[in-house]
KEDRENTOR-971907 format. One record per residue (C-alpha): residue in one letter; z, x, y; residue number from 1. Coordinates in steps of 0.5 Angstrom, whole numbers. Example, Ala and Ser with C-alpha at 12.3 -4.5 7.8 and 13.67 -1.06 7.14 Angstrom:
2
{res: A; Z: 16; X: 25; Y: -9; n: 1};
{res: S; Z: 14; X: 27; Y: -2; n: 2};
***
This chain:
473
{res: M; Z: -21; X: -44; Y: -20; n: 1};
{res: F; Z: -22; X: -38; Y: -14; n: 2};
{res: L; Z: -18; X: -32; Y: -14; n: 3};
{res: W; Z: -17; X: -28; Y: -8; n: 4};
{res: N; Z: -13; X: -22; Y: -6; n: 5};
{res: E; Z: -11; X: -17; Y: 0; n: 6};
{res: V; Z: -12; X: -23; Y: 4; n: 7};
{res: I; Z: -17; X: -23; Y: 10; n: 8};
{res: E; Z: -16; X: -20; Y: 16; n: 9};
{res: S; Z: -18; X: -26; Y: 20; n: 10};
{res: V; Z: -16; X: -34; Y: 20; n: 11};
{res: L; Z: -24; X: -35; Y: 21; n: 12};
{res: D; Z: -25; X: -32; Y: 15; n: 13};
{res: L; Z: -20; X: -36; Y: 11; n: 14};
{res: K; Z: -23; X: -42; Y: 15; n: 15};
{res: C; Z: -30; X: -40; Y: 13; n: 16};
{res: F; Z: -28; X: -39; Y: 5; n: 17};
{res: I; Z: -25; X: -46; Y: 5; n: 18};
{res: F; Z: -31; X: -49; Y: 8; n: 19};
{res: Q; Z: -35; X: -46; Y: 3; n: 20};
{res: N; Z: -31; X: -48; Y: -3; n: 21};
{res: G; Z: -27; X: -54; Y: -1; n: 22};
{res: L; Z: -20; X: -56; Y: 0; n: 23};
{res: P; Z: -15; X: -54; Y: -6; n: 24};
{res: S; Z: -14; X: -60; Y: -10; n: 25};
{res: A; Z: -12; X: -61; Y: -18; n: 26};
{res: E; Z: -19; X: -61; Y: -19; n: 27};
{res: N; Z: -21; X: -55; Y: -15; n: 28};
{res: P; Z: -15; X: -50; Y: -15; n: 29};
{res: Y; Z: -14; X: -43; Y: -12; n: 30};
{res: I; Z: -10; X: -37; Y: -14; n: 31};
{res: F; Z: -8; X: -32; Y: -8; n: 32};
{res: N; Z: -6; X: -26; Y: -12; n: 33};
{res: G; Z: -1; X: -23; Y: -7; n: 34};
{res: D; Z: -1; X: -18; Y: -1; n: 35};
{res: L; Z: -1; X: -24; Y: 4; n: 36};
{res: V; Z: 1; X: -20; Y: 10; n: 37};
{res: D; Z: 1; X: -13; Y: 13; n: 38};
{res: R; Z: -7; X: -14; Y: 13; n: 39};
{res: G; Z: -9; X: -14; Y: 20; n: 40};
{res: P; Z: -6; X: -18; Y: 26; n: 41};
{res: Y; Z: -6; X: -25; Y: 24; n: 42};
{res: S; Z: -1; X: -24; Y: 18; n: 43};
{res: I; Z: 3; X: -30; Y: 20; n: 44};
{res: E; Z: -2; X: -35; Y: 21; n: 45};
{res: I; Z: -5; X: -33; Y: 14; n: 46};
{res: A; Z: 1; X: -34; Y: 11; n: 47};
{res: I; Z: 3; X: -40; Y: 14; n: 48};
{res: I; Z: -4; X: -43; Y: 13; n: 49};
{res: L; Z: -3; X: -42; Y: 5; n: 50};
{res: F; Z: 4; X: -44; Y: 5; n: 51};
{res: A; Z: 2; X: -51; Y: 8; n: 52};
{res: F; Z: -4; X: -51; Y: 3; n: 53};
{res: F; Z: 2; X: -50; Y: -2; n: 54};
{res: L; Z: 6; X: -56; Y: 1; n: 55};
{res: L; Z: 0; X: -61; Y: 1; n: 56};
{res: Y; Z: -3; X: -59; Y: -5; n: 57};
{res: P; Z: 2; X: -57; Y: -10; n: 58};
{res: T; Z: -2; X: -57; Y: -16; n: 59};
{res: G; Z: -8; X: -54; Y: -13; n: 60};
{res: V; Z: -5; X: -47; Y: -10; n: 61};
{res: Y; Z: -2; X: -42; Y: -13; n: 62};
{res: I; Z: 1; X: -36; Y: -9; n: 63};
{res: N; Z: 3; X: -29; Y: -13; n: 64};
{res: R; Z: 7; X: -24; Y: -10; n: 65};
{res: G; Z: 4; X: -18; Y: -8; n: 66};
{res: N; Z: 7; X: -11; Y: -7; n: 67};
{res: H; Z: 7; X: -12; Y: 0; n: 68};
{res: E; Z: 11; X: -19; Y: 0; n: 69};
{res: D; Z: 17; X: -14; Y: 1; n: 70};
{res: H; Z: 22; X: -13; Y: 6; n: 71};
{res: I; Z: 21; X: -5; Y: 6; n: 72};
{res: M; Z: 14; X: -5; Y: 6; n: 73};
{res: N; Z: 14; X: -10; Y: 12; n: 74};
{res: L; Z: 18; X: -5; Y: 16; n: 75};
{res: R; Z: 13; X: 1; Y: 14; n: 76};
{res: Y; Z: 6; X: -3; Y: 15; n: 77};
{res: G; Z: 7; X: -7; Y: 21; n: 78};
{res: F; Z: 9; X: -14; Y: 19; n: 79};
{res: V; Z: 16; X: -14; Y: 22; n: 80};
{res: K; Z: 13; X: -11; Y: 28; n: 81};
{res: E; Z: 8; X: -17; Y: 28; n: 82};
{res: V; Z: 14; X: -22; Y: 27; n: 83};
{res: M; Z: 18; X: -18; Y: 33; n: 84};
{res: D; Z: 12; X: -19; Y: 38; n: 85};
{res: K; Z: 10; X: -26; Y: 37; n: 86};
{res: Y; Z: 17; X: -29; Y: 36; n: 87};
{res: K; Z: 21; X: -24; Y: 41; n: 88};
{res: E; Z: 29; X: -26; Y: 40; n: 89};
{res: H; Z: 28; X: -31; Y: 34; n: 90};
{res: S; Z: 24; X: -25; Y: 30; n: 91};
{res: A; Z: 30; X: -23; Y: 26; n: 92};
{res: K; Z: 31; X: -30; Y: 24; n: 93};
{res: V; Z: 24; X: -31; Y: 22; n: 94};
{res: M; Z: 23; X: -25; Y: 18; n: 95};
{res: K; Z: 29; X: -27; Y: 14; n: 96};
{res: L; Z: 26; X: -33; Y: 13; n: 97};
{res: F; Z: 19; X: -30; Y: 11; n: 98};
{res: A; Z: 23; X: -25; Y: 6; n: 99};
{res: D; Z: 27; X: -31; Y: 3; n: 100};
{res: I; Z: 20; X: -34; Y: 1; n: 101};
{res: F; Z: 17; X: -28; Y: -1; n: 102};
{res: G; Z: 23; X: -27; Y: -6; n: 103};
{res: W; Z: 21; X: -34; Y: -9; n: 104};
{res: L; Z: 14; X: -33; Y: -10; n: 105};
{res: P; Z: 12; X: -32; Y: -18; n: 106};
{res: L; Z: 10; X: -25; Y: -20; n: 107};
{res: A; Z: 4; X: -28; Y: -24; n: 108};
{res: T; Z: 0; X: -34; Y: -26; n: 109};
{res: V; Z: -2; X: -36; Y: -33; n: 110};
{res: V; Z: -9; X: -40; Y: -33; n: 111};
{res: N; Z: -10; X: -44; Y: -39; n: 112};
{res: N; Z: -6; X: -40; Y: -44; n: 113};
{res: K; Z: -12; X: -35; Y: -44; n: 114};
{res: I; Z: -12; X: -31; Y: -37; n: 115};
{res: L; Z: -6; X: -27; Y: -34; n: 116};
{res: V; Z: -6; X: -26; Y: -26; n: 117};
{res: T; Z: -2; X: -21; Y: -23; n: 118};
{res: H; Z: -2; X: -17; Y: -17; n: 119};
{res: G; Z: -1; X: -10; Y: -20; n: 120};
{res: G; Z: -2; X: -10; Y: -27; n: 121};
{res: I; Z: 2; X: -9; Y: -34; n: 122};
{res: S; Z: 6; X: -3; Y: -37; n: 123};
{res: N; Z: 8; X: -2; Y: -44; n: 124};
{res: I; Z: 15; X: -6; Y: -43; n: 125};
{res: T; Z: 12; X: -12; Y: -40; n: 126};
{res: D; Z: 14; X: -18; Y: -43; n: 127};
{res: L; Z: 13; X: -25; Y: -41; n: 128};
{res: S; Z: 19; X: -28; Y: -44; n: 129};
{res: V; Z: 23; X: -23; Y: -40; n: 130};
{res: I; Z: 19; X: -24; Y: -34; n: 131};
{res: D; Z: 20; X: -32; Y: -34; n: 132};
{res: K; Z: 27; X: -32; Y: -34; n: 133};
{res: I; Z: 28; X: -27; Y: -28; n: 134};
{res: D; Z: 32; X: -29; Y: -22; n: 135};
{res: R; Z: 27; X: -26; Y: -18; n: 136};
{res: H; Z: 29; X: -29; Y: -11; n: 137};
{res: K; Z: 35; X: -23; Y: -12; n: 138};
{res: Y; Z: 30; X: -18; Y: -11; n: 139};
{res: V; Z: 28; X: -18; Y: -3; n: 140};
{res: S; Z: 25; X: -11; Y: -4; n: 141};
{res: I; Z: 22; X: -8; Y: -11; n: 142};
{res: L; Z: 23; X: -1; Y: -8; n: 143};
{res: K; Z: 30; X: -1; Y: -9; n: 144};
{res: P; Z: 33; X: -1; Y: -16; n: 145};
{res: P; Z: 39; X: -5; Y: -18; n: 146};
{res: N; Z: 46; X: -1; Y: -16; n: 147};
{res: M; Z: 47; X: 4; Y: -23; n: 148};
{res: D; Z: 54; X: 5; Y: -23; n: 149};
{res: K; Z: 55; X: 11; Y: -28; n: 150};
{res: A; Z: 62; X: 8; Y: -30; n: 151};
{res: H; Z: 59; X: 1; Y: -31; n: 152};
{res: P; Z: 51; X: 1; Y: -31; n: 153};
{res: D; Z: 47; X: -5; Y: -30; n: 154};
{res: T; Z: 42; X: -4; Y: -35; n: 155};
{res: V; Z: 40; X: -12; Y: -35; n: 156};
{res: N; Z: 38; X: -11; Y: -28; n: 157};
{res: L; Z: 35; X: -5; Y: -29; n: 158};
{res: M; Z: 30; X: -7; Y: -34; n: 159};
{res: E; Z: 29; X: -14; Y: -30; n: 160};
{res: W; Z: 27; X: -9; Y: -24; n: 161};
{res: R; Z: 22; X: -5; Y: -28; n: 162};
{res: Q; Z: 19; X: -11; Y: -31; n: 163};
{res: I; Z: 18; X: -13; Y: -23; n: 164};
{res: L; Z: 16; X: -6; Y: -21; n: 165};
{res: D; Z: 11; X: -5; Y: -26; n: 166};
{res: L; Z: 7; X: -12; Y: -25; n: 167};
{res: L; Z: 7; X: -11; Y: -17; n: 168};
{res: W; Z: 5; X: -3; Y: -17; n: 169};
{res: S; Z: 1; X: -1; Y: -23; n: 170};
{res: D; Z: -6; X: 1; Y: -24; n: 171};
{res: P; Z: -11; X: 1; Y: -30; n: 172};
{res: K; Z: -13; X: 8; Y: -32; n: 173};
{res: P; Z: -19; X: 10; Y: -37; n: 174};
{res: V; Z: -14; X: 14; Y: -42; n: 175};
{res: P; Z: -10; X: 11; Y: -47; n: 176};
{res: G; Z: -2; X: 11; Y: -46; n: 177};
{res: C; Z: 3; X: 9; Y: -40; n: 178};
{res: K; Z: 6; X: 14; Y: -35; n: 179};
{res: P; Z: 9; X: 14; Y: -28; n: 180};
{res: N; Z: 4; X: 12; Y: -22; n: 181};
{res: T; Z: 6; X: 18; Y: -18; n: 182};
{res: F; Z: 1; X: 17; Y: -13; n: 183};
{res: R; Z: 4; X: 10; Y: -11; n: 184};
{res: G; Z: 11; X: 12; Y: -13; n: 185};
{res: G; Z: 12; X: 6; Y: -17; n: 186};
{res: G; Z: 10; X: 2; Y: -23; n: 187};
{res: C; Z: 5; X: 6; Y: -28; n: 188};
{res: Y; Z: -2; X: 8; Y: -30; n: 189};
{res: F; Z: -3; X: 4; Y: -36; n: 190};
{res: G; Z: -9; X: 5; Y: -41; n: 191};
{res: P; Z: -14; X: 1; Y: -45; n: 192};
{res: D; Z: -9; X: 1; Y: -51; n: 193};
{res: I; Z: -3; X: -2; Y: -47; n: 194};
{res: T; Z: -8; X: -7; Y: -45; n: 195};
{res: E; Z: -10; X: -9; Y: -52; n: 196};
{res: R; Z: -3; X: -9; Y: -54; n: 197};
{res: I; Z: 0; X: -14; Y: -49; n: 198};
{res: L; Z: -6; X: -18; Y: -49; n: 199};
{res: R; Z: -5; X: -19; Y: -56; n: 200};
{res: K; Z: 2; X: -20; Y: -56; n: 201};
{res: H; Z: 2; X: -26; Y: -52; n: 202};
{res: D; Z: -5; X: -29; Y: -55; n: 203};
{res: L; Z: -8; X: -27; Y: -48; n: 204};
{res: E; Z: -16; X: -26; Y: -47; n: 205};
{res: L; Z: -16; X: -22; Y: -40; n: 206};
{res: L; Z: -12; X: -19; Y: -35; n: 207};
{res: V; Z: -14; X: -20; Y: -28; n: 208};
{res: R; Z: -11; X: -16; Y: -22; n: 209};
{res: S; Z: -12; X: -13; Y: -15; n: 210};
{res: H; Z: -8; X: -8; Y: -11; n: 211};
{res: E; Z: -14; X: -3; Y: -11; n: 212};
{res: C; Z: -20; X: -3; Y: -6; n: 213};
{res: K; Z: -27; X: -3; Y: -10; n: 214};
{res: Y; Z: -34; X: -2; Y: -7; n: 215};
{res: E; Z: -37; X: -8; Y: -10; n: 216};
{res: G; Z: -30; X: -12; Y: -9; n: 217};
{res: Y; Z: -29; X: -13; Y: -16; n: 218};
{res: E; Z: -29; X: -8; Y: -23; n: 219};
{res: Y; Z: -29; X: -9; Y: -30; n: 220};
{res: M; Z: -24; X: -4; Y: -34; n: 221};
{res: H; Z: -22; X: -3; Y: -41; n: 222};
{res: G; Z: -27; X: -6; Y: -45; n: 223};
{res: E; Z: -28; X: -12; Y: -40; n: 224};
{res: K; Z: -21; X: -14; Y: -42; n: 225};
{res: V; Z: -18; X: -12; Y: -34; n: 226};
{res: I; Z: -22; X: -14; Y: -28; n: 227};
{res: T; Z: -20; X: -12; Y: -21; n: 228};
{res: I; Z: -21; X: -17; Y: -16; n: 229};
{res: F; Z: -21; X: -14; Y: -8; n: 230};
{res: S; Z: -22; X: -19; Y: -3; n: 231};
{res: A; Z: -22; X: -15; Y: 4; n: 232};
{res: S; Z: -29; X: -12; Y: 6; n: 233};
{res: N; Z: -29; X: -6; Y: 10; n: 234};
{res: Y; Z: -22; X: -4; Y: 8; n: 235};
{res: Y; Z: -22; X: 3; Y: 10; n: 236};
{res: E; Z: -28; X: 3; Y: 15; n: 237};
{res: Q; Z: -33; X: -2; Y: 18; n: 238};
{res: G; Z: -38; X: -2; Y: 12; n: 239};
{res: S; Z: -34; X: 2; Y: 7; n: 240};
{res: N; Z: -34; X: -4; Y: 2; n: 241};
{res: R; Z: -35; X: -11; Y: 0; n: 242};
{res: G; Z: -30; X: -16; Y: -1; n: 243};
{res: A; Z: -31; X: -21; Y: -7; n: 244};
{res: Y; Z: -27; X: -27; Y: -10; n: 245};
{res: M; Z: -28; X: -30; Y: -17; n: 246};
{res: K; Z: -29; X: -36; Y: -20; n: 247};
{res: I; Z: -27; X: -39; Y: -27; n: 248};
{res: G; Z: -31; X: -44; Y: -30; n: 249};
{res: P; Z: -29; X: -49; Y: -35; n: 250};
{res: D; Z: -32; X: -44; Y: -40; n: 251};
{res: M; Z: -26; X: -39; Y: -38; n: 252};
{res: K; Z: -32; X: -34; Y: -36; n: 253};
{res: P; Z: -31; X: -31; Y: -29; n: 254};
{res: Y; Z: -37; X: -30; Y: -24; n: 255};
{res: F; Z: -36; X: -27; Y: -17; n: 256};
{res: V; Z: -38; X: -28; Y: -10; n: 257};
{res: Q; Z: -39; X: -22; Y: -6; n: 258};
{res: Y; Z: -39; X: -22; Y: 2; n: 259};
{res: Q; Z: -38; X: -17; Y: 8; n: 260};
{res: T; Z: -36; X: -20; Y: 14; n: 261};
{res: S; Z: -39; X: -14; Y: 18; n: 262};
{res: K; Z: -46; X: -16; Y: 20; n: 263};
{res: A; Z: -48; X: -10; Y: 23; n: 264};
{res: K; Z: -47; X: -6; Y: 17; n: 265};
{res: K; Z: -48; X: -11; Y: 12; n: 266};
{res: H; Z: -54; X: -8; Y: 9; n: 267};
{res: L; Z: -51; X: -1; Y: 8; n: 268};
{res: T; Z: -53; X: 2; Y: 1; n: 269};
{res: L; Z: -48; X: 4; Y: -4; n: 270};
{res: K; Z: -49; X: 11; Y: -3; n: 271};
{res: Q; Z: -47; X: 10; Y: 5; n: 272};
{res: R; Z: -41; X: 6; Y: 3; n: 273};
{res: V; Z: -38; X: 11; Y: -1; n: 274};
{res: G; Z: -40; X: 16; Y: 4; n: 275};
{res: I; Z: -36; X: 12; Y: 9; n: 276};
{res: V; Z: -30; X: 11; Y: 4; n: 277};
{res: E; Z: -30; X: 19; Y: 3; n: 278};
{res: E; Z: -30; X: 20; Y: 10; n: 279};
{res: S; Z: -24; X: 16; Y: 11; n: 280};
{res: A; Z: -21; X: 20; Y: 5; n: 281};
{res: I; Z: -22; X: 27; Y: 8; n: 282};
{res: R; Z: -19; X: 25; Y: 14; n: 283};
{res: E; Z: -12; X: 23; Y: 10; n: 284};
{res: L; Z: -13; X: 29; Y: 6; n: 285};
{res: K; Z: -13; X: 33; Y: 12; n: 286};
{res: E; Z: -7; X: 30; Y: 15; n: 287};
{res: R; Z: -3; X: 31; Y: 8; n: 288};
{res: L; Z: -5; X: 39; Y: 9; n: 289};
{res: Y; Z: -2; X: 39; Y: 16; n: 290};
{res: A; Z: 4; X: 35; Y: 14; n: 291};
{res: N; Z: 6; X: 40; Y: 9; n: 292};
{res: K; Z: 3; X: 46; Y: 13; n: 293};
{res: S; Z: 9; X: 51; Y: 12; n: 294};
{res: A; Z: 10; X: 50; Y: 4; n: 295};
{res: L; Z: 2; X: 51; Y: 3; n: 296};
{res: M; Z: 2; X: 57; Y: 7; n: 297};
{res: A; Z: 8; X: 60; Y: 3; n: 298};
{res: A; Z: 4; X: 58; Y: -3; n: 299};
{res: F; Z: -2; X: 61; Y: -1; n: 300};
{res: L; Z: 1; X: 68; Y: 1; n: 301};
{res: E; Z: 4; X: 68; Y: -6; n: 302};
{res: R; Z: -3; X: 68; Y: -8; n: 303};
{res: D; Z: -5; X: 73; Y: -3; n: 304};
{res: K; Z: -1; X: 79; Y: -5; n: 305};
{res: E; Z: -5; X: 83; Y: 0; n: 306};
{res: N; Z: -5; X: 79; Y: 6; n: 307};
{res: T; Z: -12; X: 78; Y: 7; n: 308};
{res: G; Z: -12; X: 71; Y: 9; n: 309};
{res: Y; Z: -17; X: 69; Y: 4; n: 310};
{res: V; Z: -16; X: 67; Y: -4; n: 311};
{res: T; Z: -21; X: 65; Y: -9; n: 312};
{res: A; Z: -23; X: 57; Y: -10; n: 313};
{res: S; Z: -18; X: 57; Y: -16; n: 314};
{res: Q; Z: -12; X: 60; Y: -13; n: 315};
{res: W; Z: -14; X: 55; Y: -7; n: 316};
{res: S; Z: -14; X: 49; Y: -11; n: 317};
{res: S; Z: -8; X: 51; Y: -15; n: 318};
{res: A; Z: -4; X: 52; Y: -9; n: 319};
{res: I; Z: -5; X: 46; Y: -6; n: 320};
{res: E; Z: -4; X: 42; Y: -13; n: 321};
{res: S; Z: 3; X: 46; Y: -13; n: 322};
{res: V; Z: 5; X: 43; Y: -6; n: 323};
{res: L; Z: 2; X: 36; Y: -6; n: 324};
{res: K; Z: 2; X: 34; Y: -13; n: 325};
{res: L; Z: -4; X: 29; Y: -12; n: 326};
{res: D; Z: -9; X: 28; Y: -17; n: 327};
{res: V; Z: -15; X: 30; Y: -13; n: 328};
{res: P; Z: -21; X: 34; Y: -15; n: 329};
{res: W; Z: -19; X: 40; Y: -10; n: 330};
{res: N; Z: -25; X: 45; Y: -12; n: 331};
{res: M; Z: -30; X: 40; Y: -10; n: 332};
{res: L; Z: -28; X: 38; Y: -4; n: 333};
{res: R; Z: -26; X: 45; Y: -1; n: 334};
{res: H; Z: -33; X: 46; Y: 3; n: 335};
{res: Q; Z: -30; X: 39; Y: 7; n: 336};
{res: L; Z: -23; X: 42; Y: 8; n: 337};
{res: A; Z: -24; X: 49; Y: 9; n: 338};
{res: H; Z: -28; X: 55; Y: 11; n: 339};
{res: V; Z: -31; X: 58; Y: 5; n: 340};
{res: L; Z: -35; X: 65; Y: 5; n: 341};
{res: P; Z: -41; X: 66; Y: 2; n: 342};
{res: D; Z: -38; X: 70; Y: -4; n: 343};
{res: G; Z: -34; X: 64; Y: -5; n: 344};
{res: R; Z: -27; X: 66; Y: -2; n: 345};
{res: I; Z: -23; X: 61; Y: 2; n: 346};
{res: D; Z: -20; X: 62; Y: 9; n: 347};
{res: Y; Z: -14; X: 58; Y: 7; n: 348};
{res: C; Z: -11; X: 58; Y: 15; n: 349};
{res: S; Z: -17; X: 54; Y: 16; n: 350};
{res: C; Z: -15; X: 48; Y: 12; n: 351};
{res: L; Z: -9; X: 48; Y: 16; n: 352};
{res: D; Z: -11; X: 47; Y: 23; n: 353};
{res: Q; Z: -15; X: 41; Y: 23; n: 354};
{res: Y; Z: -10; X: 37; Y: 27; n: 355};
{res: V; Z: -5; X: 38; Y: 32; n: 356};
{res: I; Z: 1; X: 34; Y: 34; n: 357};
{res: E; Z: 3; X: 32; Y: 41; n: 358};
{res: T; Z: 10; X: 33; Y: 43; n: 359};
{res: G; Z: 10; X: 37; Y: 49; n: 360};
{res: L; Z: 15; X: 42; Y: 46; n: 361};
{res: H; Z: 12; X: 48; Y: 44; n: 362};
{res: K; Z: 18; X: 52; Y: 44; n: 363};
{res: N; Z: 21; X: 48; Y: 38; n: 364};
{res: G; Z: 15; X: 51; Y: 34; n: 365};
{res: P; Z: 12; X: 47; Y: 28; n: 366};
{res: S; Z: 19; X: 46; Y: 24; n: 367};
{res: I; Z: 21; X: 39; Y: 28; n: 368};
{res: T; Z: 14; X: 37; Y: 29; n: 369};
{res: E; Z: 12; X: 38; Y: 21; n: 370};
{res: T; Z: 18; X: 35; Y: 19; n: 371};
{res: L; Z: 18; X: 29; Y: 23; n: 372};
{res: Y; Z: 10; X: 28; Y: 21; n: 373};
{res: R; Z: 11; X: 29; Y: 14; n: 374};
{res: H; Z: 16; X: 23; Y: 14; n: 375};
{res: R; Z: 11; X: 19; Y: 19; n: 376};
{res: S; Z: 11; X: 13; Y: 14; n: 377};
{res: N; Z: 18; X: 12; Y: 15; n: 378};
{res: L; Z: 18; X: 13; Y: 23; n: 379};
{res: E; Z: 17; X: 5; Y: 24; n: 380};
{res: T; Z: 23; X: 4; Y: 19; n: 381};
{res: I; Z: 27; X: 9; Y: 23; n: 382};
{res: F; Z: 26; X: 6; Y: 29; n: 383};
{res: R; Z: 28; X: -1; Y: 27; n: 384};
{res: L; Z: 34; X: 1; Y: 24; n: 385};
{res: M; Z: 36; X: 5; Y: 30; n: 386};
{res: D; Z: 34; X: -1; Y: 34; n: 387};
{res: K; Z: 40; X: -5; Y: 32; n: 388};
{res: D; Z: 40; X: -11; Y: 37; n: 389};
{res: N; Z: 32; X: -12; Y: 36; n: 390};
{res: S; Z: 32; X: -11; Y: 43; n: 391};
{res: G; Z: 26; X: -6; Y: 43; n: 392};
{res: F; Z: 29; X: 0; Y: 45; n: 393};
{res: I; Z: 34; X: 6; Y: 42; n: 394};
{res: S; Z: 38; X: 10; Y: 46; n: 395};
{res: M; Z: 38; X: 18; Y: 47; n: 396};
{res: G; Z: 45; X: 18; Y: 42; n: 397};
{res: E; Z: 42; X: 13; Y: 37; n: 398};
{res: F; Z: 35; X: 18; Y: 36; n: 399};
{res: E; Z: 39; X: 24; Y: 36; n: 400};
{res: E; Z: 44; X: 21; Y: 31; n: 401};
{res: S; Z: 38; X: 19; Y: 27; n: 402};
{res: C; Z: 35; X: 26; Y: 27; n: 403};
{res: R; Z: 41; X: 29; Y: 25; n: 404};
{res: L; Z: 41; X: 25; Y: 19; n: 405};
{res: L; Z: 34; X: 27; Y: 17; n: 406};
{res: N; Z: 36; X: 34; Y: 18; n: 407};
{res: E; Z: 41; X: 33; Y: 13; n: 408};
{res: H; Z: 37; X: 29; Y: 8; n: 409};
{res: T; Z: 31; X: 34; Y: 8; n: 410};
{res: N; Z: 34; X: 40; Y: 9; n: 411};
{res: S; Z: 30; X: 42; Y: 15; n: 412};
{res: N; Z: 35; X: 46; Y: 19; n: 413};
{res: I; Z: 32; X: 43; Y: 26; n: 414};
{res: P; Z: 37; X: 46; Y: 31; n: 415};
{res: L; Z: 41; X: 41; Y: 35; n: 416};
{res: D; Z: 38; X: 43; Y: 42; n: 417};
{res: S; Z: 31; X: 42; Y: 39; n: 418};
{res: I; Z: 33; X: 35; Y: 37; n: 419};
{res: E; Z: 36; X: 33; Y: 44; n: 420};
{res: D; Z: 30; X: 36; Y: 48; n: 421};
{res: L; Z: 25; X: 32; Y: 43; n: 422};
{res: A; Z: 29; X: 26; Y: 45; n: 423};
{res: K; Z: 29; X: 27; Y: 52; n: 424};
{res: S; Z: 21; X: 29; Y: 52; n: 425};
{res: I; Z: 20; X: 22; Y: 48; n: 426};
{res: D; Z: 23; X: 18; Y: 54; n: 427};
{res: M; Z: 17; X: 19; Y: 58; n: 428};
{res: D; Z: 19; X: 14; Y: 64; n: 429};
{res: K; Z: 26; X: 18; Y: 64; n: 430};
{res: D; Z: 30; X: 11; Y: 64; n: 431};
{res: G; Z: 34; X: 14; Y: 58; n: 432};
{res: L; Z: 31; X: 9; Y: 53; n: 433};
{res: I; Z: 26; X: 10; Y: 48; n: 434};
{res: D; Z: 21; X: 4; Y: 47; n: 435};
{res: F; Z: 17; X: 3; Y: 41; n: 436};
{res: N; Z: 10; X: 6; Y: 44; n: 437};
{res: E; Z: 14; X: 12; Y: 47; n: 438};
{res: F; Z: 17; X: 13; Y: 40; n: 439};
{res: L; Z: 10; X: 13; Y: 36; n: 440};
{res: E; Z: 6; X: 16; Y: 42; n: 441};
{res: A; Z: 11; X: 22; Y: 41; n: 442};
{res: F; Z: 8; X: 24; Y: 34; n: 443};
{res: R; Z: 1; X: 21; Y: 34; n: 444};
{res: L; Z: -4; X: 25; Y: 30; n: 445};
{res: V; Z: -10; X: 27; Y: 35; n: 446};
{res: D; Z: -16; X: 27; Y: 31; n: 447};
{res: S; Z: -22; X: 28; Y: 36; n: 448};
{res: S; Z: -27; X: 25; Y: 31; n: 449};
{res: N; Z: -23; X: 18; Y: 30; n: 450};
{res: S; Z: -19; X: 17; Y: 36; n: 451};
{res: N; Z: -20; X: 9; Y: 35; n: 452};
{res: H; Z: -18; X: 10; Y: 29; n: 453};
{res: A; Z: 16; X: -47; Y: -14; n: 454};
{res: K; Z: 23; X: -50; Y: -15; n: 455};
{res: S; Z: 19; X: -47; Y: -20; n: 456};
{res: T; Z: 25; X: -43; Y: -22; n: 457};
{res: L; Z: 20; X: -39; Y: -27; n: 458};
{res: S; Z: 18; X: -32; Y: -25; n: 459};
{res: L; Z: 12; X: -33; Y: -29; n: 460};
{res: K; Z: 8; X: -39; Y: -27; n: 461};
{res: E; Z: 3; X: -43; Y: -31; n: 462};
{res: H; Z: -3; X: -47; Y: -29; n: 463};
{res: S; Z: -5; X: -53; Y: -33; n: 464};
{res: P; Z: -12; X: -53; Y: -36; n: 465};
{res: V; Z: -17; X: -54; Y: -31; n: 466};
{res: H; Z: -25; X: -55; Y: -30; n: 467};
{res: S; Z: -25; X: -49; Y: -25; n: 468};
{res: I; Z: -21; X: -44; Y: -21; n: 469};
{res: H; Z: -22; X: -40; Y: -15; n: 470};
{res: I; Z: -18; X: -33; Y: -15; n: 471};
{res: I; Z: -17; X: -29; Y: -9; n: 472};
{res: S; Z: -14; X: -23; Y: -8; n: 473};
***
């Protein structure tokens, strides 16, 4: 059996993989461990091919739900846009069909009663008997908890939702215990003690999961009781990481096949690939710093009592941690994010001026641009919600109303005349409508260094004994 996750960005990659390992069958089964979409420009084609395989080989193809088989995630990360671009006036109907299918996908697969395969991980409350009975189809988006009316709390649905959220969003950590996954905003961090407890409870030997990019395409954790398999090579940048899939033989022992689709950078060393990932991470951290410029400046000034423009390394790190709430070794990264003086002090303004937001509205100052950029991951979602008829355009009034709502919910106090000016400036061709490209271009982040930049009704699907199985993430 093969297991594969973070499914490839090209139909040709999938064709090559099937060519190398053979078509699915009861004797040659495949598990696709979630995140079929939001992973490149061919998500629709890949999903359709995999669903066709499932129909042709129902005992040879197993498709788990990932955290990107979720309507809200699809709005944010591109699958909705891909559907709209390819299906035009029929896009709403097609997207509804995909959302319906995603809701029916199993949340996990058990192989030979020994190996649990799920996209994210587990938590201290994971119970396979509960998961097996969940009517998973009603959870179109896992990011939206069930309605919790204070007078009539739906504790059953809330518990179900937590079980699903933890399966699709959690990550393993080396420290014992189970705590909220603050970085992702969903699921938990689970330690080796949680892995041991859940595996023993269900008489399992191994947890196989995906959800995280690994330099070599796979990684063991928790005393080799947890395997992360990640099949998308070059995930961050070209040459950044290898992809891998896992094969489980008759002896139930896993072995891995690694690959890298980029021939030009196929022979990069581990150090070189780690360097590429670090460059990508530094760019993202710089974006985070700029997006929270006002709050960070206030935190720096609180520590710089004499208004010198400089703070110590520990003050700089603590200020950033207090605002961004990210578990990052800031002190180690200070030379890459800010100007450090020979005596070790840091020019804190230098870490806030790495990027510029292009709006053409200098008179509005940083308030409105920072607010909208801070919520840039929701910009596409906002656009789709405003474009009620899926025409690809939003009116001036719709845009202004959306910004007013943003004003209310973020306490940004953006002046109404600034909102009107901004709406007019975004309408670059002055036709009274804002199309998607105009909308995104208005808040584009400019970085000169990177300008290119089944009915099984079961929620838990069991796999009968096999000779071998391929696991793909």
